[in-house]
N, C-alpha and C positions, 0 to 999 in steps of 0.2 A: 805096683809099689810094694815095697817090703816093710813089714812091721816085726817088732821083736817078740811080741806076745800074741798068742791066738786069743780072740775075744771069748768070753763066756757066753754072751748073747749079743744081739744087734739092735736093741732098742735103747737109745740114750735117754728116752724119757724116764727110764727106770734106774739109771746108774750113771755115775760120773767117771766110770773106768776108761782110761785112755784108749785101750785097744778097741773097745766098742765104739767110742767116738770117731776113731780114725776110719772106720768103715761106715758107720751109721749115717754120718753126715753127707754121704753121697746118695743114700737111699731116701732120706727125709729132707725136706726143706723146712726152715723156720719161718716165723712171721717176719723176721727181719734178718738181714746180714749186716756185716760191719766191714767198712773199707780198711785199708791198711793204716789209716789214721784213727780207727776205732769209731768212726762216725756211722750211725744207723742208716741202713739202705733198704729200699723195698725188697721184699721177697714174696712170701705168701700174702702179706699185707702190702697194699700199695699206697696207703696213707694212714696217718695216725694224729691224734690230737689229745691234749691234756687239758681238762677244765681249769678255770682260774684258781679254784680252791684245791686242786690236786687230787680230788676224790673220784674222778671219772677219767678213764683212759679209753678212747674209742679208736678202734681199727676198722678200716675198709679193706675187706679181703679181695684178692685177685679173682676175677670171674673165670669160669670154665676150667678150673683146676680139678683134676680127677686123681683119685688113689689108683695105684697100680692094678687093682682089680676092677677098675671102671666106674666105681662108685664116686659121686660127686663130693668134693671137699667143701665143707660148709662151716658156718659159725658154731654149729652144734658140736663139731669135732674139736674146735678150740675150747669151748666151755667145758666139755667133758674132760679133756686133757688136763686143763688147769686145775679144776676142782677135784677130779677123782684120781688124777695120776701125779702131777708135779707137786701138789700141796701134800700129798700123802706119802709118796714113795721116792721122790727125788731128794737127795740129801741137801742140795742147795735150794731147790724149789720150796722146801718146807719153810725157809726164812724169807726167800725172795717174794713169795706170794702170801705171806702170813697175813697181811693187811687186806687182802682181797676177800670181801664178804660175799660177793655174788658176781656172776657173769651173765649179763643180759645179751639175748640174741634176737633183736627186733626183726631181722630178716636174715636170709642165708648168708649175706655178704657183710654183715655188720656185727661186730663184737664190742661190747662195752664192759670194761672192768669197773666194778663198784668197790671203792675202798673205804675202810674205816678211818684211815689216816694216810696222808700223802706218802708215796713210795716212788720217787723219781727214778731210782736206780733200776726199776723194772725195765725201762727202755734200753738198758745195757745188758739184759739178760734174755733176749728173745732169739738168739741164734739157734740153729737146728740142734746142735749138740748140747745146748744148755736147757732149752725149753722146747721140746720136740712135740708137735702135734701128732697124735696117733689116731687111727680110724675108730671112731666110737662104735660102728657097727661090728667091729671085730673084737673090741675089748670090754664092751658093757656087759655086766652081769656075771663076771667071773673074777678069778684071782689074776690080776694083771702080771704078777711075778711068775706065774707058771703058764702064761698064755703061749701056745705053740707058735704064734707069730713073732715072738721075740727071737726065734731062731730062723725064721723064714719070713722076714718082714714085708709088709705092704706099705709103702710110703707114697710120697708125692714128688720125690726128688728126680733128678735127671737120670739116675741109674736104677734099674730094677734088680732085685736079688734074683740070681740064677741058680747057683749051687754052692755047697760048702763041703769040701773034701777035708774031713777032720785031720788035724795034724799037718795039713799041707797048704791049702789056699781056699780063698773065697772068690767066686766069679760074679761080677755085676755086669749086666748088659744095658746097652742104651735103651732109654725109655722113649719109644716112638711117639707116645702121647703126651709128652712134657708140655707144660703150659707155654714154654718158649719154643716154638716149632723149629727154630734154627740151632737149638742146643739139645743135648750136649754134642760136642764134636768128636768125641772118642766113641768107637763102637762097643768097646769092651774094657773093663777094668779089673785086673786080676790082682788080688791082695795076697801076697805070699808071706807065710809065717817063717821067720828066720830068727830063731831064739838066741843064736850066738851072734854078738856084735861083729866078730871078725867075718862071719859068713855073710852077714848083711853088707859089710864094707866090700868084700870080694864081689858080691853080686852087683853092686854099684859100679865097681871098677870094670867089670867084664861086660857090662850092659845087660845082664840078666834081668835086672830091675832098673826102672827109670827114676825112682824116687825112694828115699828111705831116711831113717833116723839113726845114724851110726853113733857111737859114743864120741866124746869130745876129742880124745887123742887121735882117733881114726879120721875124724872130720878134717883135722889139720892136713894130713897127707892126701886125702881124697880131693880136698879143695885145690891142690896143686896139680891134679890130674886134668889134662886139657879138655876132655869132653865132659867134666862135671863142674858143677857150680855149688857153692855153699850159700844158703839163703840166710841173709841177716834179718830174719823175721822176728823182731822183738816188739811185742805189743802187750798191752795189759791182759790180753786174752790168752797168751801162751807162757806166762811166767809161772813156774812151779816151785813149790816149797817142799823140801824133804824134811821130815820130822821124826822124832821118836815120841811115842805116846805111851802113857801108863794106864793100866787098868785099875781105877781107883776103887773098884770093888774088892781088890786084894788088900787085906788089912795092913800088910807091911808097907804097901806102896801109898797108903794114905798118910803116912808120916812124911811131912814136908821135907825134913832133913834127908830122908833117903832120895827123894826126887831131886833135891838140890845137889846131893853128892853125885848123882848121875850126870847132872848138868855140868859140874866141874870136871868130869871125866871125859868130856867131848873136846877134842882138838879140831874145831871147825876149819881152821886154816890148813891143817893136815888133810882133812877130807877134800877141801877145794883143790889143793895142790896135787894130791896123789889119786884121787878117784875121779873128780871132775876135770882134772888136768887144766885148771885155770878157767874153766868154762862157767863158773858160778862165782858166788860170793858168800862169806859167812852170814848166816841169818841171825839177827838180834831181836826179832819180833815176829809174831804170826802175820803181821802186815809188812810186806816187803817195801824197801826203799823206792821201788818203781811206782808205788802208789803214794807219791810224795805228799799229796794233800791230806793223807791219813796217817802216815808213819810218824811215830813219836820220837823225839830225841831223848837222850839221856836215860835210857831204860835200864833196869837192873842187869848187870853184866855177870856172867858166869865164866870167868876166865879159866883156861885149862890149868888145873891145879890139883894133882892127885893127892897131895898132902892135905889140902883143905877138904877134898872129898872124903878121905879116910877119916878125918876128924869128925865130920858130920855123921858118918856111919857109927863111929864110936859113941858119939853123943846120943844117937838113936838106940843104943844098947845092943847093937849087933857086934858080938864079939867073934873072933876067929875061932874055929874048932881045931882039933888036932891036925887037920889036914890044911889049915890055913884059910878055910872058907868060912865067911861070916853070913853069906846070903846066896841062895840059888834062885835064879830067875830064868824063865824061858823068854826068848826073843824071837818073834815071827817077823820075818822081813818079807815084804811084797816081792815077788819073783822078778826083779830086774837086776841087771848086772850091777848098777850103782848101789842099790839098796842092800844087796847081799854083801857087798864089799864093806859098806858102812857097818853092818852087823858084825862082821869079822873084826874090824877095828875096834868097835866097842867092846867086844869080848875080850880082846887083848888088853885094852886099857883097864877095864874093870877087874880083870884077874889080878892086876897089880895091887888092888885095894881089897882083895878078898872076896869079891863078888864073882860067883861062877855063872856064866851066861851059856845056856844051852840053846843053840840056834836051831829053829825048826824050819824046814823048807816045805812048800806046797805050791801047787799051781794056783792061778788067780782065783778060781772058783772055790777051792778049798780054803784058801786064806780068807776070803770074804765070809764064807760060812762059819769058820772057826772064830773070827773076831767079832762079826756083827750079828750073827744069828745064835751061835752056841755060847759066845763070850768065854771061850776056853783059852785065855791068853793072859800073860803078865805084861809084857811090853811088845810093841810093834814098831817097825820102821816102815814108813810109807811116803809117797809123794802125792801132792795134789795141787791143782790149779788154784791160785788165790783170786782169780777173777778180776773183773774191771772195778769192783767195788767190794768193801769188806762185807756187806750184806750177802753178796752173791758167793764169794769164795771162802770167807774166813769164819763168819758167825756160826756155820753149821757145826764146827768142832768144839765150840765153847757154850753155846745156848743150851740150857738144860732141857728145853722142849724138843731139841733135836736128838735126844737120846731115845732110840726106839729100836728094838730088836729086828734085825733084818735089813735095816737101812744102811747101805754100804757108805763108807767115807763120810760119816757124820760124827756125832759126839760119842766116839767109841770109848773114851775115857770114863764116861759117866760123870763128867764134871758138873757140879751144881753149886753155883755161887749166886745168891740172889742179887748181890750188887752188880755182878757181871751181866746177869739177865737184864736188870734195870738199864744199865748203860747201853746194851746192845739194842734193846727195844726203843729207847729214846733216840739213839743214833739213826735208827731205821727211818724215823719220821721227821727228824730235824731238817729244816729247809735252809737254815743259816749255816753256811760253810764254816764259819768260825766256831760256832757252838758244836757242830758236828765233829770238827776236828778235836775239840777239847774232850768230848765224850770218848772218842777213840783213844786219845792220849791216856785218859784214866783207865780205860779197858786194858790197854797194853801194859801199864804199870802193874795192875792187879794179876793178869795171867802170867806175866813174866816173873812175878813174885811166887805165885802159887805153882808154877810149872806143872800143870797136868800133862803138858806137851812141851817137848824141847825142840824149837825151831833149829835146824841144822844148816842147811845150804839152800840158797835161792839160785835158780838157774832157768834159763830158757831152753827150749827143745832144740838140739842141733838137727839141721835138716840139709840134706844134700840131694841134688837132682842131676839128671842128664840134661845137657845143653839142648838136646832135641825136644825136650818137654817144655812147652811154651804155656804161659798163662794158667799154670796150675795153682800158684799162690797168689791170689788176688784179694783175699780177705784177711781180716785180723786173726781169724782162727787158723790160718796157715794150712797145715796138712789135714785139719779137721773140716775144711771147706768142701763144697759140693763138687768141684772139678767140672762144672758145667762148661767153662770156657777153655778147658785144657785141650791141647792137641799135640801131636808129634810132628815136628817139622821134617 
């Protein structure tokens, strides 16, 4: 299969980066998987139950599962992964598992989560690429972020890591000791790095690869090619939101008028039409319309209006200099074709109102280090999954406790609003759907007024495959699934 970006590492327990997830989901299984209707299905856990008060979630683990190095997979691995990895280092896990106070392991095949408050959304967050169990015997006692096994992982999944040719491809081989002896059906899976969308599209057309994610305009003509098929895999698990985020530690960007001026300088319809080629929709909230039970109507609207944007900058006291520039800002765009183009459009729009945008390019590792570790940025453009529940995919960007150096794709803006924190925490534990909706309604009104982040475009991931490839897309996470059932006809 072809992917546009080379991963920085291969352990999704530590990052939500898409390139890592596309490979890692084949090497590791999760406690649960999710069918195409997003309903939970057994994987490493064969059964689960929730106590009547919602404060205990118990899982029965699959027997006779072994890590790729031969060691048994047990409840201790799950407890260690949740408490020491997901809660501390995973940008979404920090909020998803915030109410888990302890993990009991009464025997090797039983895991009991003990919660301070109910968290029903946890059962939507246990896929491999979301909450990935890692081997305790290989991660305990060191810095997980620098563990060498992030680059040559030991998992429980249907494929074992074989080799990584930097700049070229990763080879995964069939796991002969997989817990399902009849799976996987493929002997080998080669993940090829094709950073140019046109190259990926040609590789699909010629049969060099059997599955890939072209851009939207190329998907249209590829889908008309007889030996290819376009997958309509639209689920809550693969909806992505592209956004522009401000570094609120920069004094000039703390001024609300400046952030609102940027919001008025975005022509979302232009972005959808000319960059996503109609494959998305303008975003009006950090919670997309696909999460209808949480999306709020009638939110503050920042229509594309350069005159209004310039008036806001004037009101903020930012006057043009002799060169016509009133503000100079760096913009770091995550290195994908879409997001780089968004940065170019933003630079053009903002130049008209006296804002000079200097676009900086970097590979994924350098982008993550600059933004989340060094915090050497003004604005960023990035994309992220919104998840099946706001706690899973959205909260991480706005909850003040999710600000932590080194945690990628979290609260990079350093947004800190006590009322937003209160609403998010209350919504985490609310069991009444009406009350929960009301809490998220209020949350959306506040953050759309404060604009620490500007939601830009909501889109699903375009996916095209060879018709010979069967049963690859069988779960809600689509290309991120484990491919245990996939075969070539």
